[in-house]
CHARMM internal coordinates of N, CA and C (Angstrom, degrees):
IC EDIT
DIST 1 N 1 CA 1.4187
DIST 1 CA 1 C 1.4940
ANGL 1 N 1 CA 1 C 112.68
DIST 1 C 2 N 1.3212
ANGL 1 CA 1 C 2 N 114.30
DIHE 1 N 1 CA 1 C 2 N -39.09
DIST 2 N 2 CA 1.4140
ANGL 1 C 2 N 2 CA 122.47
DIHE 1 CA 1 C 2 N 2 CA -178.92
DIST 2 CA 2 C 1.5130
ANGL 2 N 2 CA 2 C 109.90
DIHE 1 C 2 N 2 CA 2 C -67.88
DIST 2 C 3 N 1.3738
ANGL 2 CA 2 C 3 N 115.29
DIHE 2 N 2 CA 2 C 3 N -38.04
DIST 3 N 3 CA 1.4723
ANGL 2 C 3 N 3 CA 120.65
DIHE 2 CA 2 C 3 N 3 CA 178.77
DIST 3 CA 3 C 1.5565
ANGL 3 N 3 CA 3 C 109.89
DIHE 2 C 3 N 3 CA 3 C -65.12
DIST 3 C 4 N 1.2922
ANGL 3 CA 3 C 4 N 118.82
DIHE 3 N 3 CA 3 C 4 N -31.87
DIST 4 N 4 CA 1.4074
ANGL 3 C 4 N 4 CA 122.61
DIHE 3 CA 3 C 4 N 4 CA -178.46
DIST 4 CA 4 C 1.4918
ANGL 4 N 4 CA 4 C 108.88
DIHE 3 C 4 N 4 CA 4 C -71.84
DIST 4 C 5 N 1.3837
ANGL 4 CA 4 C 5 N 116.08
DIHE 4 N 4 CA 4 C 5 N -48.05
DIST 5 N 5 CA 1.4656
ANGL 4 C 5 N 5 CA 118.51
DIHE 4 CA 4 C 5 N 5 CA 172.53
DIST 5 CA 5 C 1.4884
ANGL 5 N 5 CA 5 C 120.50
DIHE 4 C 5 N 5 CA 5 C -58.59
DIST 5 C 6 N 1.3842
ANGL 5 CA 5 C 6 N 112.55
DIHE 5 N 5 CA 5 C 6 N -34.20
DIST 6 N 6 CA 1.4367
ANGL 5 C 6 N 6 CA 119.25
DIHE 5 CA 5 C 6 N 6 CA 178.21
DIST 6 CA 6 C 1.5247
ANGL 6 N 6 CA 6 C 112.98
DIHE 5 C 6 N 6 CA 6 C -68.52
DIST 6 C 7 N 1.3298
ANGL 6 CA 6 C 7 N 115.72
DIHE 6 N 6 CA 6 C 7 N -25.09
DIST 7 N 7 CA 1.4273
ANGL 6 C 7 N 7 CA 122.40
DIHE 6 CA 6 C 7 N 7 CA -178.87
DIST 7 CA 7 C 1.5290
ANGL 7 N 7 CA 7 C 116.39
DIHE 6 C 7 N 7 CA 7 C 52.42
DIST 7 C 8 N 1.4129
ANGL 7 CA 7 C 8 N 111.71
DIHE 7 N 7 CA 7 C 8 N 42.95
DIST 8 N 8 CA 1.4877
ANGL 7 C 8 N 8 CA 118.13
DIHE 7 CA 7 C 8 N 8 CA -179.50
DIST 8 CA 8 C 1.4792
ANGL 8 N 8 CA 8 C 113.74
DIHE 7 C 8 N 8 CA 8 C 58.37
DIST 8 C 9 N 1.3251
ANGL 8 CA 8 C 9 N 117.03
DIHE 8 N 8 CA 8 C 9 N 35.97
DIST 9 N 9 CA 1.4883
ANGL 8 C 9 N 9 CA 119.75
DIHE 8 CA 8 C 9 N 9 CA -179.36
DIST 9 CA 9 C 1.5021
ANGL 9 N 9 CA 9 C 119.68
DIHE 8 C 9 N 9 CA 9 C 88.31
DIST 9 C 10 N 1.2230
ANGL 9 CA 9 C 10 N 113.29
DIHE 9 N 9 CA 9 C 10 N -7.54
DIST 10 N 10 CA 1.4857
ANGL 9 C 10 N 10 CA 122.41
DIHE 9 CA 9 C 10 N 10 CA -177.02
DIST 10 CA 10 C 1.5151
ANGL 10 N 10 CA 10 C 115.42
DIHE 9 C 10 N 10 CA 10 C -104.63
DIST 10 C 11 N 1.3467
ANGL 10 CA 10 C 11 N 115.16
DIHE 10 N 10 CA 10 C 11 N 14.23
DIST 11 N 11 CA 1.5247
ANGL 10 C 11 N 11 CA 124.87
DIHE 10 CA 10 C 11 N 11 CA -176.05
DIST 11 CA 11 C 1.5195
ANGL 11 N 11 CA 11 C 110.73
DIHE 10 C 11 N 11 CA 11 C -48.43
DIST 11 C 12 N 1.3460
ANGL 11 CA 11 C 12 N 116.04
DIHE 11 N 11 CA 11 C 12 N -48.18
DIST 12 N 12 CA 1.4875
ANGL 11 C 12 N 12 CA 117.39
DIHE 11 CA 11 C 12 N 12 CA -176.42
DIST 12 CA 12 C 1.4431
ANGL 12 N 12 CA 12 C 113.50
DIHE 11 C 12 N 12 CA 12 C -59.26
DIST 12 C 13 N 1.3631
ANGL 12 CA 12 C 13 N 117.60
DIHE 12 N 12 CA 12 C 13 N -40.92
DIST 13 N 13 CA 1.4139
ANGL 12 C 13 N 13 CA 120.46
DIHE 12 CA 12 C 13 N 13 CA -178.12
DIST 13 CA 13 C 1.5835
ANGL 13 N 13 CA 13 C 112.37
DIHE 12 C 13 N 13 CA 13 C -71.92
DIST 13 C 14 N 1.3752
ANGL 13 CA 13 C 14 N 111.67
DIHE 13 N 13 CA 13 C 14 N -42.58
DIST 14 N 14 CA 1.5096
ANGL 13 C 14 N 14 CA 118.52
DIHE 13 CA 13 C 14 N 14 CA 179.69
DIST 14 CA 14 C 1.4782
ANGL 14 N 14 CA 14 C 111.22
DIHE 13 C 14 N 14 CA 14 C -63.23
DIST 14 C 15 N 1.3745
ANGL 14 CA 14 C 15 N 115.31
DIHE 14 N 14 CA 14 C 15 N -53.73
DIST 15 N 15 CA 1.4660
ANGL 14 C 15 N 15 CA 112.35
DIHE 14 CA 14 C 15 N 15 CA -178.94
DIST 15 CA 15 C 1.5213
ANGL 15 N 15 CA 15 C 115.80
DIHE 14 C 15 N 15 CA 15 C -69.55
DIST 15 C 16 N 1.2475
ANGL 15 CA 15 C 16 N 115.34
DIHE 15 N 15 CA 15 C 16 N -25.38
DIST 16 N 16 CA 1.5023
ANGL 15 C 16 N 16 CA 117.03
DIHE 15 CA 15 C 16 N 16 CA 177.37
DIST 16 CA 16 C 1.5757
ANGL 16 N 16 CA 16 C 106.61
DIHE 15 C 16 N 16 CA 16 C -68.69
DIST 16 C 17 N 1.3048
ANGL 16 CA 16 C 17 N 117.08
DIHE 16 N 16 CA 16 C 17 N -44.24
DIST 17 N 17 CA 1.4540
ANGL 16 C 17 N 17 CA 124.27
DIHE 16 CA 16 C 17 N 17 CA 178.70
DIST 17 CA 17 C 1.5998
ANGL 17 N 17 CA 17 C 109.49
DIHE 16 C 17 N 17 CA 17 C -57.07
DIST 17 C 18 N 1.3414
ANGL 17 CA 17 C 18 N 118.46
DIHE 17 N 17 CA 17 C 18 N -44.68
DIST 18 N 18 CA 1.4107
ANGL 17 C 18 N 18 CA 122.36
DIHE 17 CA 17 C 18 N 18 CA 177.10
DIST 18 CA 18 C 1.4837
ANGL 18 N 18 CA 18 C 110.33
DIHE 17 C 18 N 18 CA 18 C -61.55
DIST 18 C 19 N 1.3232
ANGL 18 CA 18 C 19 N 118.95
DIHE 18 N 18 CA 18 C 19 N -43.52
DIST 19 N 19 CA 1.5293
ANGL 18 C 19 N 19 CA 125.90
DIHE 18 CA 18 C 19 N 19 CA -178.87
DIST 19 CA 19 C 1.5558
ANGL 19 N 19 CA 19 C 108.04
DIHE 18 C 19 N 19 CA 19 C -60.11
DIST 19 C 20 N 1.3585
ANGL 19 CA 19 C 20 N 113.97
DIHE 19 N 19 CA 19 C 20 N -51.34
DIST 20 N 20 CA 1.4443
ANGL 19 C 20 N 20 CA 120.77
DIHE 19 CA 19 C 20 N 20 CA -176.06
DIST 20 CA 20 C 1.6123
ANGL 20 N 20 CA 20 C 108.15
DIHE 19 C 20 N 20 CA 20 C -61.67
DIST 20 C 21 N 1.2209
ANGL 20 CA 20 C 21 N 120.27
DIHE 20 N 20 CA 20 C 21 N -46.60
DIST 21 N 21 CA 1.4642
ANGL 20 C 21 N 21 CA 120.51
DIHE 20 CA 20 C 21 N 21 CA 176.68
DIST 21 CA 21 C 1.4558
ANGL 21 N 21 CA 21 C 112.02
DIHE 20 C 21 N 21 CA 21 C -65.30
DIST 21 C 22 N 1.2706
ANGL 21 CA 21 C 22 N 122.48
DIHE 21 N 21 CA 21 C 22 N -37.65
DIST 22 N 22 CA 1.5022
ANGL 21 C 22 N 22 CA 127.70
DIHE 21 CA 21 C 22 N 22 CA 177.97
DIST 22 CA 22 C 1.5413
ANGL 22 N 22 CA 22 C 107.52
DIHE 21 C 22 N 22 CA 22 C -61.59
DIST 22 C 23 N 1.3031
ANGL 22 CA 22 C 23 N 118.14
DIHE 22 N 22 CA 22 C 23 N -51.85
DIST 23 N 23 CA 1.4962
ANGL 22 C 23 N 23 CA 118.27
DIHE 22 CA 22 C 23 N 23 CA 174.79
DIST 23 CA 23 C 1.5845
ANGL 23 N 23 CA 23 C 113.05
DIHE 22 C 23 N 23 CA 23 C -64.76
DIST 23 C 24 N 1.1198
ANGL 23 CA 23 C 24 N 121.20
DIHE 23 N 23 CA 23 C 24 N -36.46
DIST 24 N 24 CA 1.4815
ANGL 23 C 24 N 24 CA 121.66
DIHE 23 CA 23 C 24 N 24 CA 177.62
DIST 24 CA 24 C 1.5392
ANGL 24 N 24 CA 24 C 109.58
DIHE 23 C 24 N 24 CA 24 C -63.93
DIST 24 C 25 N 1.2865
ANGL 24 CA 24 C 25 N 114.07
DIHE 24 N 24 CA 24 C 25 N -46.93
DIST 25 N 25 CA 1.4877
ANGL 24 C 25 N 25 CA 116.86
DIHE 24 CA 24 C 25 N 25 CA -178.39
DIST 25 CA 25 C 1.5277
ANGL 25 N 25 CA 25 C 109.77
DIHE 24 C 25 N 25 CA 25 C -65.57
DIST 25 C 26 N 1.2488
ANGL 25 CA 25 C 26 N 118.10
DIHE 25 N 25 CA 25 C 26 N -36.79
DIST 26 N 26 CA 1.4884
ANGL 25 C 26 N 26 CA 120.65
DIHE 25 CA 25 C 26 N 26 CA -177.15
DIST 26 CA 26 C 1.5205
ANGL 26 N 26 CA 26 C 106.42
DIHE 25 C 26 N 26 CA 26 C -71.46
DIST 26 C 27 N 1.3031
ANGL 26 CA 26 C 27 N 118.49
DIHE 26 N 26 CA 26 C 27 N -40.91
DIST 27 N 27 CA 1.4743
ANGL 26 C 27 N 27 CA 117.56
DIHE 26 CA 26 C 27 N 27 CA 172.90
DIST 27 CA 27 C 1.5390
ANGL 27 N 27 CA 27 C 113.01
DIHE 26 C 27 N 27 CA 27 C -62.21
DIST 27 C 28 N 1.2305
ANGL 27 CA 27 C 28 N 121.45
DIHE 27 N 27 CA 27 C 28 N -41.24
DIST 28 N 28 CA 1.4580
ANGL 27 C 28 N 28 CA 120.41
DIHE 27 CA 27 C 28 N 28 CA -179.62
DIST 28 CA 28 C 1.4954
ANGL 28 N 28 CA 28 C 107.91
DIHE 27 C 28 N 28 CA 28 C -67.90
DIST 28 C 29 N 1.2392
ANGL 28 CA 28 C 29 N 121.08
DIHE 28 N 28 CA 28 C 29 N -34.19
DIST 29 N 29 CA 1.4520
ANGL 28 C 29 N 29 CA 124.80
DIHE 28 CA 28 C 29 N 29 CA -177.11
DIST 29 CA 29 C 1.6037
ANGL 29 N 29 CA 29 C 104.65
DIHE 28 C 29 N 29 CA 29 C -69.81
DIST 29 C 30 N 1.2557
ANGL 29 CA 29 C 30 N 117.77
DIHE 29 N 29 CA 29 C 30 N -48.97
DIST 30 N 30 CA 1.4710
ANGL 29 C 30 N 30 CA 119.65
DIHE 29 CA 29 C 30 N 30 CA 175.22
DIST 30 CA 30 C 1.5619
ANGL 30 N 30 CA 30 C 113.09
DIHE 29 C 30 N 30 CA 30 C -56.86
DIST 30 C 31 N 1.2152
ANGL 30 CA 30 C 31 N 113.12
DIHE 30 N 30 CA 30 C 31 N -47.75
DIST 31 N 31 CA 1.5180
ANGL 30 C 31 N 31 CA 118.43
DIHE 30 CA 30 C 31 N 31 CA -175.03
DIST 31 CA 31 C 1.6004
ANGL 31 N 31 CA 31 C 105.75
DIHE 30 C 31 N 31 CA 31 C -64.72
DIST 31 C 32 N 1.3243
ANGL 31 CA 31 C 32 N 119.06
DIHE 31 N 31 CA 31 C 32 N -41.28
DIST 32 N 32 CA 1.5081
ANGL 31 C 32 N 32 CA 120.50
DIHE 31 CA 31 C 32 N 32 CA -178.57
DIST 32 CA 32 C 1.5204
ANGL 32 N 32 CA 32 C 107.91
DIHE 31 C 32 N 32 CA 32 C -67.68
DIST 32 C 33 N 1.2908
ANGL 32 CA 32 C 33 N 115.46
DIHE 32 N 32 CA 32 C 33 N -37.96
DIST 33 N 33 CA 1.5947
ANGL 32 C 33 N 33 CA 116.46
DIHE 32 CA 32 C 33 N 33 CA -176.51
DIST 33 CA 33 C 1.5237
ANGL 33 N 33 CA 33 C 105.41
DIHE 32 C 33 N 33 CA 33 C -67.13
DIST 33 C 34 N 1.3919
ANGL 33 CA 33 C 34 N 119.36
DIHE 33 N 33 CA 33 C 34 N -45.10
DIST 34 N 34 CA 1.4310
ANGL 33 C 34 N 34 CA 118.25
DIHE 33 CA 33 C 34 N 34 CA -179.80
DIST 34 CA 34 C 1.4747
ANGL 34 N 34 CA 34 C 112.84
DIHE 33 C 34 N 34 CA 34 C -63.70
DIST 34 C 35 N 1.3354
ANGL 34 CA 34 C 35 N 120.94
DIHE 34 N 34 CA 34 C 35 N -39.32
DIST 35 N 35 CA 1.4644
ANGL 34 C 35 N 35 CA 122.82
DIHE 34 CA 34 C 35 N 35 CA 174.35
DIST 35 CA 35 C 1.5225
ANGL 35 N 35 CA 35 C 112.41
DIHE 34 C 35 N 35 CA 35 C -59.20
DIST 35 C 36 N 1.2816
ANGL 35 CA 35 C 36 N 114.13
DIHE 35 N 35 CA 35 C 36 N -43.89
DIST 36 N 36 CA 1.5269
ANGL 35 C 36 N 36 CA 117.98
DIHE 35 CA 35 C 36 N 36 CA -179.28
DIST 36 CA 36 C 1.5542
ANGL 36 N 36 CA 36 C 109.70
DIHE 35 C 36 N 36 CA 36 C -64.36
DIST 36 C 37 N 1.2250
ANGL 36 CA 36 C 37 N 114.88
DIHE 36 N 36 CA 36 C 37 N -41.20
DIST 37 N 37 CA 1.4750
ANGL 36 C 37 N 37 CA 115.63
DIHE 36 CA 36 C 37 N 37 CA 179.90
DIST 37 CA 37 C 1.6241
ANGL 37 N 37 CA 37 C 113.88
DIHE 36 C 37 N 37 CA 37 C -65.90
DIST 37 C 38 N 1.3979
ANGL 37 CA 37 C 38 N 109.03
DIHE 37 N 37 CA 37 C 38 N -40.95
DIST 38 N 38 CA 1.4512
ANGL 37 C 38 N 38 CA 114.55
DIHE 37 CA 37 C 38 N 38 CA 172.08
DIST 38 CA 38 C 1.4735
ANGL 38 N 38 CA 38 C 113.23
DIHE 37 C 38 N 38 CA 38 C -60.30
DIST 38 C 39 N 1.3715
ANGL 38 CA 38 C 39 N 118.63
DIHE 38 N 38 CA 38 C 39 N -45.23
DIST 39 N 39 CA 1.4669
ANGL 38 C 39 N 39 CA 122.03
DIHE 38 CA 38 C 39 N 39 CA -179.18
DIST 39 CA 39 C 1.5834
ANGL 39 N 39 CA 39 C 107.49
DIHE 38 C 39 N 39 CA 39 C -59.46
DIST 39 C 40 N 1.2583
ANGL 39 CA 39 C 40 N 115.79
DIHE 39 N 39 CA 39 C 40 N -49.12
DIST 40 N 40 CA 1.5658
ANGL 39 C 40 N 40 CA 120.30
DIHE 39 CA 39 C 40 N 40 CA 179.22
DIST 40 CA 40 C 1.5542
ANGL 40 N 40 CA 40 C 111.74
DIHE 39 C 40 N 40 CA 40 C -54.39
DIST 40 C 41 N 1.3414
ANGL 40 CA 40 C 41 N 114.98
DIHE 40 N 40 CA 40 C 41 N -44.95
DIST 41 N 41 CA 1.4461
ANGL 40 C 41 N 41 CA 124.82
DIHE 40 CA 40 C 41 N 41 CA 177.70
DIST 41 CA 41 C 1.6506
ANGL 41 N 41 CA 41 C 106.83
DIHE 40 C 41 N 41 CA 41 C -57.97
DIST 41 C 42 N 1.3068
ANGL 41 CA 41 C 42 N 110.80
DIHE 41 N 41 CA 41 C 42 N -50.86
DIST 42 N 42 CA 1.5778
ANGL 41 C 42 N 42 CA 114.63
DIHE 41 CA 41 C 42 N 42 CA -177.93
DIST 42 CA 42 C 1.5244
ANGL 42 N 42 CA 42 C 107.94
DIHE 41 C 42 N 42 CA 42 C -61.18
DIST 42 C 43 N 1.3063
ANGL 42 CA 42 C 43 N 118.51
DIHE 42 N 42 CA 42 C 43 N -43.06
DIST 43 N 43 CA 1.4775
ANGL 42 C 43 N 43 CA 118.16
DIHE 42 CA 42 C 43 N 43 CA -179.69
DIST 43 CA 43 C 1.5362
ANGL 43 N 43 CA 43 C 112.06
DIHE 42 C 43 N 43 CA 43 C -59.93
DIST 43 C 44 N 1.3828
ANGL 43 CA 43 C 44 N 114.59
DIHE 43 N 43 CA 43 C 44 N -43.00
DIST 44 N 44 CA 1.4280
ANGL 43 C 44 N 44 CA 118.78
DIHE 43 CA 43 C 44 N 44 CA -179.32
DIST 44 CA 44 C 1.5181
ANGL 44 N 44 CA 44 C 112.69
DIHE 43 C 44 N 44 CA 44 C -64.36
DIST 44 C 45 N 1.3404
ANGL 44 CA 44 C 45 N 114.96
DIHE 44 N 44 CA 44 C 45 N -37.63
DIST 45 N 45 CA 1.5107
ANGL 44 C 45 N 45 CA 119.62
DIHE 44 CA 44 C 45 N 45 CA 178.53
DIST 45 CA 45 C 1.5397
ANGL 45 N 45 CA 45 C 105.42
DIHE 44 C 45 N 45 CA 45 C -67.10
DIST 45 C 46 N 1.2878
ANGL 45 CA 45 C 46 N 122.10
DIHE 45 N 45 CA 45 C 46 N -44.87
DIST 46 N 46 CA 1.4757
ANGL 45 C 46 N 46 CA 122.78
DIHE 45 CA 45 C 46 N 46 CA -175.33
DIST 46 CA 46 C 1.5933
ANGL 46 N 46 CA 46 C 107.30
DIHE 45 C 46 N 46 CA 46 C -63.58
DIST 46 C 47 N 1.4307
ANGL 46 CA 46 C 47 N 116.25
DIHE 46 N 46 CA 46 C 47 N -42.22
DIST 47 N 47 CA 1.3718
ANGL 46 C 47 N 47 CA 117.12
DIHE 46 CA 46 C 47 N 47 CA -176.17
DIST 47 CA 47 C 1.5512
ANGL 47 N 47 CA 47 C 112.74
DIHE 46 C 47 N 47 CA 47 C -64.09
DIST 47 C 48 N 1.3596
ANGL 47 CA 47 C 48 N 114.42
DIHE 47 N 47 CA 47 C 48 N -38.15
DIST 48 N 48 CA 1.4882
ANGL 47 C 48 N 48 CA 118.15
DIHE 47 CA 47 C 48 N 48 CA 174.05
DIST 48 CA 48 C 1.4837
ANGL 48 N 48 CA 48 C 113.50
DIHE 47 C 48 N 48 CA 48 C -64.17
DIST 48 C 49 N 1.3428
ANGL 48 CA 48 C 49 N 116.68
DIHE 48 N 48 CA 48 C 49 N -36.16
DIST 49 N 49 CA 1.4589
ANGL 48 C 49 N 49 CA 122.73
DIHE 48 CA 48 C 49 N 49 CA 178.11
DIST 49 CA 49 C 1.5111
ANGL 49 N 49 CA 49 C 111.91
DIHE 48 C 49 N 49 CA 49 C -63.82
DIST 49 C 50 N 1.3096
ANGL 49 CA 49 C 50 N 113.66
DIHE 49 N 49 CA 49 C 50 N -47.60
DIST 50 N 50 CA 1.4097
ANGL 49 C 50 N 50 CA 122.91
DIHE 49 CA 49 C 50 N 50 CA 176.28
DIST 50 CA 50 C 1.4402
ANGL 50 N 50 CA 50 C 111.74
DIHE 49 C 50 N 50 CA 50 C -59.49
DIST 50 C 51 N 1.3057
ANGL 50 CA 50 C 51 N 119.52
DIHE 50 N 50 CA 50 C 51 N -48.68
DIST 51 N 51 CA 1.5094
ANGL 50 C 51 N 51 CA 122.37
DIHE 50 CA 50 C 51 N 51 CA 178.64
DIST 51 CA 51 C 1.5195
ANGL 51 N 51 CA 51 C 110.05
DIHE 50 C 51 N 51 CA 51 C -63.36
DIST 51 C 52 N 1.3436
ANGL 51 CA 51 C 52 N 119.17
DIHE 51 N 51 CA 51 C 52 N -36.42
DIST 52 N 52 CA 1.4271
ANGL 51 C 52 N 52 CA 116.53
DIHE 51 CA 51 C 52 N 52 CA -177.13
DIST 52 CA 52 C 1.5808
ANGL 52 N 52 CA 52 C 109.12
DIHE 51 C 52 N 52 CA 52 C -73.20
DIST 52 C 53 N 1.3168
ANGL 52 CA 52 C 53 N 118.08
DIHE 52 N 52 CA 52 C 53 N -38.87
DIST 53 N 53 CA 1.3398
ANGL 52 C 53 N 53 CA 120.89
DIHE 52 CA 52 C 53 N 53 CA 176.36
DIST 53 CA 53 C 1.5720
ANGL 53 N 53 CA 53 C 114.18
DIHE 52 C 53 N 53 CA 53 C -67.25
DIST 53 C 54 N 1.2399
ANGL 53 CA 53 C 54 N 117.99
DIHE 53 N 53 CA 53 C 54 N -30.14
DIST 54 N 54 CA 1.4966
ANGL 53 C 54 N 54 CA 123.13
DIHE 53 CA 53 C 54 N 54 CA 170.01
DIST 54 CA 54 C 1.5298
ANGL 54 N 54 CA 54 C 113.23
DIHE 53 C 54 N 54 CA 54 C -65.31
DIST 54 C 55 N 1.3139
ANGL 54 CA 54 C 55 N 116.84
DIHE 54 N 54 CA 54 C 55 N -37.55
DIST 55 N 55 CA 1.4863
ANGL 54 C 55 N 55 CA 119.99
DIHE 54 CA 54 C 55 N 55 CA 176.65
DIST 55 CA 55 C 1.5170
ANGL 55 N 55 CA 55 C 113.95
DIHE 54 C 55 N 55 CA 55 C -72.38
DIST 55 C 56 N 1.2973
ANGL 55 CA 55 C 56 N 114.84
DIHE 55 N 55 CA 55 C 56 N -29.50
DIST 56 N 56 CA 1.5095
ANGL 55 C 56 N 56 CA 117.90
DIHE 55 CA 55 C 56 N 56 CA 174.69
DIST 56 CA 56 C 1.4164
ANGL 56 N 56 CA 56 C 114.66
DIHE 55 C 56 N 56 CA 56 C -65.56
DIST 56 C 57 N 1.3469
ANGL 56 CA 56 C 57 N 118.26
DIHE 56 N 56 CA 56 C 57 N -36.29
DIST 57 N 57 CA 1.4593
ANGL 56 C 57 N 57 CA 123.91
DIHE 56 CA 56 C 57 N 57 CA -175.65
DIST 57 CA 57 C 1.4719
ANGL 57 N 57 CA 57 C 111.79
DIHE 56 C 57 N 57 CA 57 C -80.35
END
COOR INIT
IC SEED 1 N 1 CA 1 C
IC BUILD
């Protein structure tokens, strides 16, 4: 098991790469989730605006 974790002497580079990718993926996931929520809020506002304009006419 220790040999696997040592990665043939390249453990620092391998584990650092895994950490960087994990942080990047988490950041992308959070950014996408925030954008999706913002888009849903924009759609809801537009729907309300359209409904209000329809009632005025």
